[in-house]
NUBAZA-727391 format. One record per residue (C-alpha): x, y, z. Coordinates in steps of 0.001 Angstrom, whole numbers, padded with zeros to 6 digits, always signed. Last residue first. Layout:
XYZ...
END
This chain:
-011694-020944+026830-008382-021701+028423-006710-018847+026990-009352-016332+028414-009133-017820+031903-005245-017511+031966-005498-013755+031040-007792-013094+033680-006073-014723+036449-002781-013110+035438-004470-009789+035263-006297-010393+038817-002597-011282+039924-000866-008138+038477-003616-006094+040016-003278-007250+043582+000548-006777+043503-000011-003247+041826-002268-002556+044694+000197-003277+047383+002898-001217+045394+000643+001898+045423+000282+001830+048842+003950+001631+049438+004143+004354+046993+002078+006592+049391-001471+008089+049347-002535+006671+046431-004150+008352+043485-006625+006328+041552-006847+004741+037962-010038+003067+037350-009897-000713+037639-009287-004105+035932-010605-003629+032717-009771-006906+030477-008192-007914+027342-006234-004561+025842-004043-005328+022915-000515-003409+023055+001322-003145+019751+005116-002874+019924+007672-000590+017794+011069-001300+019706+012976+001734+020835+013845+000328+024074+013129-003440+024267+015816-004774+026413+014700-007859+028066+013658-008860+031304+010203-010537+031057+008224-013035+033412+005184-010818+033593+005213-007103+031578+004543-004185+033203+003001-001615+030564+002732+002172+030775+000429+004305+028477+000765+008271+029226-001890+010793+029498-000185+014045+030589+000161+015903+033853+001508+013138+036058+001997+014084+039739+003660+010641+041061+000167+009177+042479-001851+010944+039700-000524+008750+037116-002120+010852+034105-003783+007672+032244-003214+004321+030755-001981+001519+033363-001081-001805+031544-000734-005383+032915+001194-007973+031169+001377-011259+028808+003819-011117+026317+003166-011952+022516+006082-012083+020139+009464-011242+021297+011265-009715+018171+008381-008787+015971+006644-006988+019362+003321-007836+020836+002219-006695+024184-000809-008481+025758-002902-006840+028331-004796-007185+031424-006033-003595+032007-005537-000564+034577-007264+002913+033925-008627+005342+030924-009330+004027+027563-011165+006163+024950-007851+008031+024183-007026+011845+023719-003985+013815+023390-002276+011464+020913+001029+010209+019617+000620+007586+022378+004361+007290+023540+004956+003802+024872+006549+003363+028308+007786-000178+029371+007237-000684+032924+009455-001979+035756+007296-003324+038779+009688-003790+041773+008910-000634+043648+012001+001609+042401+011759-000075+039114+008402+001458+038392+009962+004927+039024+012057+004519+035924+011167+007916+034617+010419+006650+031313+012723+005714+028377+010374+005449+025243+009033+002082+023668+007587+002751+020261+003832+002928+019339+000732+000798+019013-002854+000908+020834-004977-002336+020246-008553-003145+020586-008815-007112+020211-010222-008228+016738-012904-008114+014532-013593-004600+015707-017290-005165+016180-016872-008156+018281-013835-006351+020080-015990-003480+021321-018582-005905+022564-015770-007862+024510-014316-004729+025856-017455-003598+027466-015611-001089+029899-018111+001680+029436-015891+003900+027862-014572+000890+025761-018482+000189+024614-018755+003489+023988-015763+004253+021553-017211+000988+019898-020442+002313+019657-019223+005712+017914-016824+003870+015605-019482+001776+014223-020896-001705+014055-024926-001535+013973-026287-003414+016639-029153-006025+016234-026875-009192+016213-023353-007592+015081-024749-005554+012365-022787-004032+009151-023744-001128+007618-025217-001041+003765-022838-000361+001286-023702+002610-001260-022447+002114-004605-021555+005240-006623-020570+004800-010338-018709+007520-012604-019311+009164-015830-019465+012928-015187-023205+013738-015367-024338+010042-014066-021797+010613-011503-022854+013925-010366-026318+012849-009748-025347+009825-008049-023068+011706-005312-025767+014265-004865-028212+011363-004169-025499+009720-001880-024946+012920+000282-023609+016098+000362-024927+018735+002566-022443+018109+005578-022208+021670+006635-019678+022193+003990-018905+018901+002232-019572+015298+003296-021963+012682+004342-021692+008940+004269-024467+007045+006298-024743+004189+003820-021044+003539+003663-019373+004621+000320-017935+002950-002502-016907+005182-005497-016233+004444-009101-014467+005446-011996-012429+008554-010496-010776+011243-012219-008527+011953-009304-008130+015579-009970-011218+016788-012085-013737+014448-011102-013200+013353-007363-011119+016371-006461-012570+019590-007890-015881+018390-009168-017006+016368-006274-015368+018711-003425-017037+021656-005156-020499+020070-005269-020141+019131-001444-018970+022564-000828-015539+023580+000432-015400+025452+003712-013862+022685+005809-011647+021594+002848-010144+024970+002600-010060+026026+006495-008053+022807+007318-008265+019049+006750-005415+017700+005373-005832+014884+003042-004332+011347+003321-004502+009335+000457-004004+005645+001231-003438+003593-001956-003350-000075-003123-006215-000735-000407-005570-003415+001801-008756-005731+002085-008365-008664-000421-004526-008311+000006-005188-009401+003706-004974-006609+006428-001602-005931+007922-000999-002908+005720-004360-001522+006990-003651-001711+010234-000149-000227+010283-001341+002730+008215-004324+003238+010774-001983+002686+013571+000408+005628+012150-002722+008071+011383-004089+007620+015191-006662+005010+016248-009729+004832+018180-010319+008583+017876-011307+010070+021359-014868+012209+021839-016014+010385+024665-012569+010580+026471-013128+014225+027012-010556+014559+029953-007420+014448+027502-009244+016593+025077-010161+019032+027707-006482+019715+028884-005119+019866+025167-007869+022375+024134-010455+021415+021974-010729+022292+018377-014145+020834+018028-014175+021746+014317-010882+020317+013594-011303+017438+015649-014836+016534+014150-013064+016836+010675-010411+014136+011480-007098+015892+011598-006142+014477+009230-008422+013090+006468-009125+010146+004538-009148+008907+001226-008834+004945+000444-007634+003904-002908-008448+001327-005736-006620+000135-008824-008124-001067-012103-009380-003790-013956-012937-002503-013607-014590-005631-012166-011099-005963-010338-011716-002280-008868-015210-003063-007814-014248-006038-005889-011340-004370-004329-013674-001526-003062-016294-004285-001961-013618-005777+000415-012882-002136+001789-016438-001360+002517-016919-004698+004202-013872-003918+005957-015071-000439+007319-018194-002182+008550-015806-004888+010267-014046-002129+012052-011238+000020+010649-010765+001996+014296-011531+005429+012562-012335+004845+009007-012499+008573+008867-014409+008641+005318-013831+008143+001509-013653+004922-000676-012101+005179-004190-012232+003244-007589-009326+004330-010204-009206+006558-013244-006109+008589-011451-003441+007330-009361-001035+006656-012195-001716+010318-013536+000107+011573-010044-001322+012549-006643+001161+014410-004785-000661+017799-004598-003772+015778-003345-001647+015355+000212-000058+012776+001846+000292+009735-000491+000624+006493+001341+001233+003213-001066-000013-000110-000097
END
């Protein structure tokens, strides 16, 4: 998959293809259904396919929350950052991964562009699309005035197909990024996993931290989040994957670490029965169970005692899951 950053980097070879457009936050089963249809349409037309998305997400641009508010407002947190989106797409099977990922900067120009201008300037004049695959709830353009009907109208005029894909349902519930975010916030990780088709994960590189955990017998791997918001908050049982060491069980805290006066949201993972050098390693942390909310302790001794309890709970939870 080729990553194209900005419309100005699109070449002639990127034209005359099949595209889909959206945030694709989480790349859940509904998104995967769209991507499968994207490939099928590209194969039918004997051409390439691409996914167009935006940075920042439109809601992030319009909300413009302060850093402090963003850290507190977990309900608006995105499920994945741009790097996780790229990693997840490239790990999909060839039947799902698009040929191109086109990332457009969402700023004043795009925010003020009418739906008609978006279709004419970007889809028709620049990309010369042959077909467009969209979800049944897709809206676009200034004030979200663009919809399936408008796309069909332009498609008949400019010679491209428009195909709407019905939402993917798990039982009687529609798979959506909003519902996944709600499930994570309400500690229903299993429900989130069903909509994602996999465990919810956060990826990043291991950084040097303050090494306070070592002083109480619980060294942690510190992962830079590359985000100010996260839909998770508290202590979780996890598995951490790296190419070098595979899957390792552990326990994670994601939050501000109030006991040590932390100010920024941080992900720290303590791995069980593990004593290897992993600084700089790219890792993927899969969240399995919520153990408790983050809290401030009166002393490091109290914190140490609680971590011991948390670790045993995490070990028991992971053991039960593996035995199922």
